[in-house]
C-alpha positions as CSV (number, residue, x, y, z in Angstrom):
1,M,-19.9,0.2,8.2
2,I,-19.1,1.5,4.7
3,S,-18.6,5.3,4.6
4,L,-17.9,7.9,2.0
5,I,-15.4,10.3,3.5
6,D,-13.6,13.6,2.6
7,F,-10.3,14.7,4.0
8,K,-9.9,18.3,5.2
9,D,-7.1,18.9,2.7
10,D,-5.4,17.2,-0.2
11,L,-2.7,14.8,1.1
12,I,0.9,13.9,0.2
13,I,1.6,10.7,2.1
14,P,3.7,7.6,1.8
15,K,2.3,5.0,-0.6
16,E,2.4,2.3,2.1
17,E,0.1,4.5,4.3
18,A,-2.4,5.1,1.5
19,I,-2.6,1.3,0.8
20,D,-3.0,0.6,4.5
21,L,-5.9,3.1,4.7
22,G,-7.5,1.7,1.6
23,I,-7.9,5.1,-0.2
24,K,-7.4,6.3,-3.8
25,Y,-4.1,7.8,-4.7
26,K,-2.1,9.0,-7.7
27,T,1.6,8.3,-8.3
28,D,2.3,10.4,-11.4
29,Q,2.1,13.8,-9.6
30,R,4.9,16.2,-9.2
31,I,5.6,17.1,-5.6
32,G,8.0,19.4,-3.9
33,F,8.7,21.5,-0.7
34,Q,7.2,24.9,-0.2
35,D,7.4,26.6,3.2
36,D,8.9,23.3,4.6
37,K,5.7,21.4,3.6
38,L,5.5,18.7,0.9
39,Q,3.0,19.7,-1.7
40,K,1.7,18.9,-5.1
41,L,2.8,21.1,-8.0
42,N,-0.5,22.2,-9.6
43,G,0.4,23.0,-13.2
44,S,2.9,24.1,-15.8
45,Y,3.2,27.5,-14.0
46,D,4.8,25.8,-11.0
47,Y,8.6,25.2,-11.1
48,Y,11.3,23.5,-9.3
49,K,14.0,26.0,-8.1
50,E,16.7,23.5,-9.2
51,D,15.4,23.7,-12.8
52,C,15.3,27.5,-13.0
53,F,17.9,30.1,-13.6
54,L,18.9,32.2,-10.6
55,S,20.1,35.7,-11.6
56,D,22.8,37.7,-9.7
57,D,20.1,39.8,-8.1
58,G,18.4,36.7,-6.6
59,K,15.5,36.4,-9.0
60,Y,14.3,33.2,-10.6
61,Y,13.7,32.8,-14.4
62,K,12.8,29.9,-16.6
63,D,16.2,30.1,-18.3
64,K,19.1,32.4,-18.8
65,E,17.7,34.0,-21.9
66,H,14.6,35.2,-20.0
67,S,16.9,36.6,-17.3
68,L,19.0,38.5,-19.9
69,A,15.8,39.9,-21.3
70,D,14.5,40.7,-17.8
71,E,11.1,39.1,-18.5
72,G,9.2,36.2,-17.1
73,E,10.4,36.4,-13.5
74,I,8.9,33.6,-11.5
75,S,7.2,34.5,-8.2
76,A,8.2,32.7,-5.1
77,Y,4.6,31.5,-4.9
78,Y,5.2,29.2,-7.9
79,L,8.6,27.9,-6.7
80,Y,9.3,24.5,-5.0
81,L,12.2,22.5,-3.9
82,K,12.5,18.9,-5.2
83,Y,12.0,16.0,-2.9
84,T,15.0,13.8,-3.0
85,G,14.3,11.3,-0.2
86,D,13.8,7.5,-0.5
87,T,10.1,7.4,0.7
88,D,7.6,6.8,-2.2
89,Y,5.1,9.6,-1.7
90,V,1.7,9.7,-3.5
91,Y,-1.0,12.3,-3.9
92,V,-4.4,11.9,-2.4
93,N,-7.3,14.0,-3.5
94,K,-9.3,15.1,-0.4
95,E,-12.8,14.1,-1.8
96,N,-14.8,10.9,-2.3
97,H,-13.1,8.0,-0.6
98,L,-15.1,4.8,0.1
99,V,-13.8,3.1,3.2
100,S,-14.7,0.6,5.9
101,L,-15.0,3.1,8.8
102,I,-14.4,0.6,11.6
103,E,-11.0,-0.3,10.1
104,F,-10.2,3.1,8.7
105,A,-10.8,5.5,11.6
106,P,-8.4,4.0,14.2
107,K,-5.5,4.1,11.7
108,C,-6.1,7.5,10.1
109,K,-4.1,10.4,11.5
110,H,-5.5,13.0,9.1
111,A,-8.6,15.1,9.6
112,F,-11.6,13.8,7.7
113,F,-15.4,14.1,7.5
114,V,-18.0,11.4,7.0
115,R,-20.4,12.3,4.2
116,E,-22.5,9.2,4.0
117,S,-22.6,5.8,5.7
118,V,-24.2,2.5,5.0
119,V,-24.5,-0.4,7.4
120,S,-22.3,-3.3,6.3
121,M,-23.9,-6.5,5.2
122,D,-21.4,-8.5,7.4
123,T,-23.0,-10.6,10.1
124,S,-23.1,-9.4,13.6
125,I,-20.5,-12.1,14.5
126,N,-18.0,-10.6,12.1
127,N,-18.6,-7.1,13.5
128,I,-18.1,-8.4,17.0
129,E,-14.9,-10.2,16.0
130,M,-13.6,-6.9,14.5
131,I,-14.5,-5.0,17.7
132,F,-12.7,-7.6,19.9
133,H,-9.7,-7.5,17.7
134,R,-9.5,-3.7,18.2
135,L,-9.9,-4.1,21.9
136,E,-7.1,-6.7,22.0
137,E,-4.8,-4.3,20.1
138,K,-5.6,-1.4,22.6
139,A,-5.2,-3.7,25.6
140,S,-1.8,-4.8,24.3
141,Q,-0.7,-1.2,23.8
142,L,-1.9,-0.4,27.3
143,E,0.0,-3.3,28.7
144,Q,3.2,-2.1,27.1
145,V,2.8,1.4,28.6
146,V,2.2,-0.2,32.1
147,D,5.3,-2.3,31.7
148,K,7.4,0.7,30.7
149,I,6.1,2.7,33.7
150,R,6.8,-0.3,36.0
151,T,10.4,-0.6,34.7
152,N,11.1,3.2,35.0
153,T,9.7,3.5,38.6
154,F,11.4,0.6,40.4
155,N,15.0,0.2,41.2
156,K,15.7,-3.6,41.1
157,R,19.1,-3.3,42.6
158,T,17.9,-1.8,45.9
159,D,14.2,-3.0,45.7
160,V,13.0,0.5,46.1
161,H,10.2,2.3,44.1
162,V,11.3,5.5,42.4
163,G,9.0,8.5,42.6
164,G,7.1,9.2,39.4
165,G,6.2,12.4,37.6
166,I,3.3,13.1,40.0
167,V,5.9,14.2,42.7
168,T,6.7,17.3,40.6
169,S,3.1,18.5,41.1
170,Y,3.4,18.8,44.9
171,N,3.9,22.3,46.2
172,D,3.1,21.8,49.9
173,L,5.1,19.5,52.2
174,L,4.5,18.2,55.7
175,L,6.6,16.1,58.2
176,K,4.8,13.8,60.6
177,E,7.2,12.3,63.2
178,D,6.6,9.1,65.1
179,V,2.8,9.0,64.2
180,C,0.4,6.1,64.4
181,T,-1.8,4.8,61.6
182,D,-4.9,6.7,62.7
183,V,-3.1,10.1,62.6
184,L,-1.6,9.2,59.2
185,Q,-5.0,8.3,57.9
186,Q,-6.4,11.7,59.0
187,E,-3.7,13.4,57.0
188,L,-4.5,11.2,53.9
189,N,-8.1,12.2,54.3
190,N,-7.1,15.8,54.2
191,G,-5.4,15.4,50.8
192,W,-1.8,14.6,51.8
193,R,0.0,11.8,50.0
194,I,3.1,9.9,51.2
195,I,6.3,10.8,49.5
196,A,8.7,9.0,51.8
197,I,8.7,6.7,54.9
198,C,11.7,7.2,57.1
199,V,12.4,4.5,59.6
200,Q,14.2,5.9,62.6
201,P,16.6,4.1,65.1
202,D,15.2,3.4,68.5
203,Q,11.7,4.7,67.5
204,R,8.5,2.7,67.6
205,R,7.0,4.3,64.5
206,P,8.5,5.8,61.3
207,D,8.5,9.4,60.3
208,Y,6.5,10.3,57.2
209,I,7.2,13.0,54.6
210,L,3.8,14.0,53.0
211,G,3.1,16.1,50.0
212,R,0.1,17.6,48.2
213,Y,-0.9,20.2,45.6
214,N,-2.3,23.3,47.3
215,P,-3.8,25.8,44.7
216,Q,-4.1,28.5,47.4
217,L,-0.6,28.3,48.7
218,E,1.1,31.7,49.2
219,V,4.7,31.3,48.1
220,A,5.9,34.9,47.6
221,E,8.9,35.6,49.8
222,K,8.1,32.8,52.3
223,E,10.8,30.8,54.1
224,S,8.5,28.3,55.9
225,A,5.4,26.3,55.3
226,G,3.2,28.8,57.1
227,R,1.2,26.2,59.2
Protein backbone atom coordinates (compact mmCIF):
# COMPACT_ATOMS: atom_id res chain seq x y z
CA MET A 1 0.00 0.00 0.00
CA ILE A 2 1.40 3.37 -1.08
CA SER A 3 0.43 6.21 1.26
CA LEU A 4 0.90 9.96 1.47
CA ILE A 5 1.70 10.81 5.08
CA ASP A 6 2.36 13.87 7.21
CA PHE A 7 4.33 13.88 10.44
CA LYS A 8 2.95 15.68 13.48
CA ASP A 9 6.02 17.94 13.63
CA ASP A 10 9.11 18.75 11.61
CA LEU A 11 11.88 16.29 12.43
CA ILE A 12 15.60 16.43 13.06
CA ILE A 13 16.74 12.80 12.80
CA PRO A 14 19.89 10.86 11.85
CA LYS A 15 20.42 10.58 8.11
CA GLU A 16 20.54 6.77 8.31
CA GLU A 17 17.06 6.73 9.88
CA ALA A 18 15.64 8.99 7.17
CA ILE A 19 17.08 6.73 4.46
CA ASP A 20 15.74 3.61 6.18
CA LEU A 21 12.24 5.16 6.40
CA GLY A 22 12.40 6.22 2.75
CA ILE A 23 11.38 9.85 3.39
CA LYS A 24 12.56 13.17 1.97
CA TYR A 25 15.16 15.15 3.89
CA LYS A 26 17.49 18.15 3.62
CA THR A 27 21.13 18.21 4.63
CA ASP A 28 21.97 21.90 4.22
CA GLN A 29 19.96 23.14 7.17
CA ARG A 30 21.42 24.78 10.27
CA ILE A 31 20.48 22.90 13.45
CA GLY A 32 21.10 23.56 17.11
CA PHE A 33 19.91 22.95 20.66
CA GLN A 34 17.21 25.03 22.29
CA ASP A 35 15.58 23.89 25.55
CA ASP A 36 17.63 20.66 25.28
CA LYS A 37 15.93 19.81 21.97
CA LEU A 38 17.66 19.65 18.59
CA GLN A 39 15.88 22.05 16.24
CA LYS A 40 16.23 23.77 12.87
CA LEU A 41 17.32 27.41 12.81
CA ASN A 42 14.61 29.15 10.81
CA GLY A 43 16.34 32.19 9.33
CA SER A 44 18.92 34.94 9.52
CA TYR A 45 17.35 36.14 12.77
CA ASP A 46 18.36 32.91 14.56
CA TYR A 47 21.88 32.78 16.02
CA TYR A 48 24.31 30.39 17.63
CA LYS A 49 25.30 31.55 21.10
CA GLU A 50 28.88 30.63 20.30
CA ASP A 51 28.92 33.16 17.43
CA CYS A 52 27.46 36.03 19.46
CA PHE A 53 29.04 38.49 21.87
CA LEU A 54 28.13 38.02 25.55
CA SER A 55 28.20 41.27 27.50
CA ASP A 56 29.15 41.57 31.16
CA ASP A 57 25.48 41.87 32.12
CA GLY A 58 24.65 38.51 30.49
CA LYS A 59 23.06 39.84 27.30
CA TYR A 60 23.79 38.53 23.80
CA TYR A 61 24.58 40.78 20.81
CA LYS A 62 25.64 40.12 17.22
CA ASP A 63 29.06 41.57 17.98
CA LYS A 64 30.97 43.75 20.43
CA GLU A 65 30.14 46.96 18.55
CA HIS A 66 26.39 46.39 19.02
CA SER A 67 27.03 45.68 22.69
CA LEU A 68 28.91 48.95 23.19
CA ALA A 69 26.11 50.81 21.44
CA ASP A 70 23.56 48.91 23.54
CA GLU A 71 21.46 48.06 20.49
CA GLY A 72 20.41 44.87 18.79
CA GLU A 73 20.17 42.68 21.87
CA ILE A 74 19.25 39.13 20.81
CA SER A 75 16.33 37.53 22.63
CA ALA A 76 16.80 34.04 24.09
CA TYR A 77 14.02 32.91 21.72
CA TYR A 78 16.45 33.26 18.79
CA LEU A 79 19.51 31.71 20.43
CA TYR A 80 20.72 28.13 19.92
CA LEU A 81 23.69 26.01 20.95
CA LYS A 82 25.68 24.36 18.17
CA TYR A 83 25.49 20.59 17.75
CA THR A 84 29.02 19.18 17.91
CA GLY A 85 28.37 15.42 17.87
CA ASP A 86 29.39 12.86 15.26
CA THR A 87 25.90 11.79 14.14
CA ASP A 88 24.90 13.15 10.73
CA TYR A 89 21.50 14.77 11.38
CA VAL A 90 19.11 15.91 8.64
CA TYR A 91 15.97 18.04 8.53
CA VAL A 92 12.63 16.46 7.57
CA ASN A 93 9.65 18.64 6.68
CA LYS A 94 6.51 17.28 8.29
CA GLU A 95 4.36 17.27 5.11
CA ASN A 96 3.96 15.22 1.92
CA HIS A 97 5.96 12.01 2.21
CA LEU A 98 5.14 9.13 -0.13
CA VAL A 99 5.88 5.80 1.56
CA SER A 100 5.11 2.09 1.39
CA LEU A 101 2.94 1.93 4.49
CA ILE A 102 3.48 -1.78 5.24
CA GLU A 103 7.25 -1.26 5.37
CA PHE A 104 7.18 2.24 6.87
CA ALA A 105 4.75 1.89 9.80
CA PRO A 106 6.59 -0.81 11.84
CA LYS A 107 9.87 1.13 11.64
CA CYS A 108 8.63 4.66 12.27
CA LYS A 109 8.78 5.89 15.89
CA HIS A 110 7.44 9.38 15.13
CA ALA A 111 3.78 10.45 15.18
CA PHE A 112 2.34 10.62 11.68
CA PHE A 113 -1.01 10.79 9.86
CA VAL A 114 -2.10 9.08 6.64
CA ARG A 115 -3.61 11.57 4.20
CA GLU A 116 -4.24 9.25 1.24
CA SER A 117 -3.56 5.64 0.35
CA VAL A 118 -3.51 3.66 -2.86
CA VAL A 119 -3.52 -0.14 -3.05
CA SER A 120 -0.17 -1.36 -4.34
CA MET A 121 0.01 -3.08 -7.72
CA ASP A 122 2.13 -5.86 -6.23
CA THR A 123 0.63 -9.31 -6.52
CA SER A 124 -1.05 -10.89 -3.56
CA ILE A 125 1.87 -13.32 -3.25
CA ASN A 126 4.30 -10.43 -2.74
CA ASN A 127 2.06 -8.88 -0.12
CA ILE A 128 1.72 -12.21 1.70
CA GLU A 129 5.51 -12.67 1.63
CA MET A 130 5.94 -9.23 3.17
CA ILE A 131 3.45 -10.07 5.93
CA PHE A 132 5.18 -13.38 6.67
CA HIS A 133 8.52 -11.59 6.81
CA ARG A 134 7.15 -9.16 9.41
CA LEU A 135 5.67 -12.04 11.41
CA GLU A 136 9.02 -13.84 11.40
CA GLU A 137 10.74 -10.70 12.71
CA LYS A 138 8.18 -10.34 15.52
CA ALA A 139 8.43 -14.05 16.37
CA SER A 140 12.21 -13.77 16.55
CA GLN A 141 11.95 -10.77 18.88
CA LEU A 142 9.45 -12.64 21.09
CA GLU A 143 11.75 -15.67 21.22
CA GLN A 144 14.62 -13.47 22.41
CA VAL A 145 12.42 -12.05 25.19
CA VAL A 146 11.37 -15.57 26.27
CA ASP A 147 15.00 -16.72 26.32
CA LYS A 148 15.94 -13.74 28.46
CA ILE A 149 13.12 -14.45 30.91
CA ARG A 150 14.09 -18.12 31.04
CA THR A 151 17.71 -17.21 31.76
CA ASN A 152 16.82 -14.72 34.49
CA THR A 153 14.32 -16.97 36.28
CA PHE A 154 16.26 -20.23 36.61
CA ASN A 155 19.30 -20.94 38.77
CA LYS A 156 21.30 -23.56 36.82
CA ARG A 157 23.69 -24.26 39.70
CA THR A 158 20.95 -25.44 42.04
CA ASP A 159 18.29 -26.40 39.43
CA VAL A 160 15.78 -24.09 41.11
CA HIS A 161 13.41 -21.60 39.51
CA VAL A 162 13.73 -18.01 40.72
CA GLY A 163 10.56 -16.07 41.47
CA GLY A 164 9.69 -13.51 38.82
CA GLY A 165 8.31 -9.99 39.11
CA ILE A 166 4.77 -11.24 39.69
CA VAL A 167 5.74 -12.17 43.27
CA THR A 168 5.98 -8.47 44.09
CA SER A 169 2.26 -8.06 43.32
CA TYR A 170 1.14 -10.43 46.11
CA ASN A 171 -0.12 -8.72 49.27
CA ASP A 172 -1.83 -11.68 50.96
CA LEU A 173 -0.04 -14.86 52.15
CA LEU A 174 -1.31 -18.25 53.34
CA LEU A 175 0.49 -21.30 54.81
CA LYS A 176 -0.99 -24.74 54.15
CA GLU A 177 0.68 -27.49 56.18
CA ASP A 178 0.75 -31.15 55.23
CA VAL A 179 -2.15 -30.80 52.75
CA CYS A 180 -3.30 -33.16 50.02
CA THR A 181 -3.74 -32.28 46.36
CA ASP A 182 -7.52 -31.82 46.65
CA VAL A 183 -7.16 -29.22 49.41
CA LEU A 184 -4.44 -27.45 47.49
CA GLN A 185 -6.63 -27.37 44.38
CA GLN A 186 -9.44 -25.74 46.34
CA GLU A 187 -7.09 -22.92 47.37
CA LEU A 188 -5.90 -22.48 43.77
CA ASN A 189 -9.55 -22.22 42.70
CA ASN A 190 -9.95 -19.45 45.30
CA GLY A 191 -7.24 -17.39 43.63
CA TRP A 192 -4.17 -18.44 45.62
CA ARG A 193 -0.92 -19.16 43.79
CA ILE A 194 2.02 -21.30 44.94
CA ILE A 195 5.05 -19.27 46.02
CA ALA A 196 7.06 -22.06 47.62
CA ILE A 197 6.85 -25.83 48.23
CA CYS A 198 8.51 -26.83 51.51
CA VAL A 199 9.28 -30.52 51.91
CA GLN A 200 9.39 -31.43 55.60
CA PRO A 201 11.29 -34.28 57.32
CA ASP A 202 9.15 -37.25 58.42
CA GLN A 203 6.03 -35.75 56.85
CA ARG A 204 3.95 -37.44 54.14
CA ARG A 205 3.08 -34.24 52.26
CA PRO A 206 4.89 -30.90 51.87
CA ASP A 207 3.87 -27.53 53.23
CA TYR A 208 2.86 -24.84 50.77
CA ILE A 209 3.29 -21.08 50.99
CA LEU A 210 0.59 -19.45 48.86
CA GLY A 211 0.13 -15.86 47.75
CA ARG A 212 -2.44 -13.74 45.96
CA TYR A 213 -3.37 -10.11 45.32
CA ASN A 214 -6.29 -9.03 47.49
CA PRO A 215 -7.61 -5.56 46.53
CA GLN A 216 -9.82 -5.46 49.64
CA LEU A 217 -7.08 -6.31 52.11
CA GLU A 218 -7.06 -4.10 55.22
CA VAL A 219 -3.44 -3.44 56.09
CA ALA A 220 -3.53 -0.46 58.44
CA GLU A 221 -1.90 -1.33 61.80
CA LYS A 222 -2.41 -5.09 61.32
CA GLU A 223 0.01 -7.64 62.73
CA SER A 224 -1.63 -10.80 61.32
CA ALA A 225 -3.39 -12.03 58.20
CA GLY A 226 -6.82 -11.53 59.78
CA ARG A 227 -8.24 -14.90 58.65
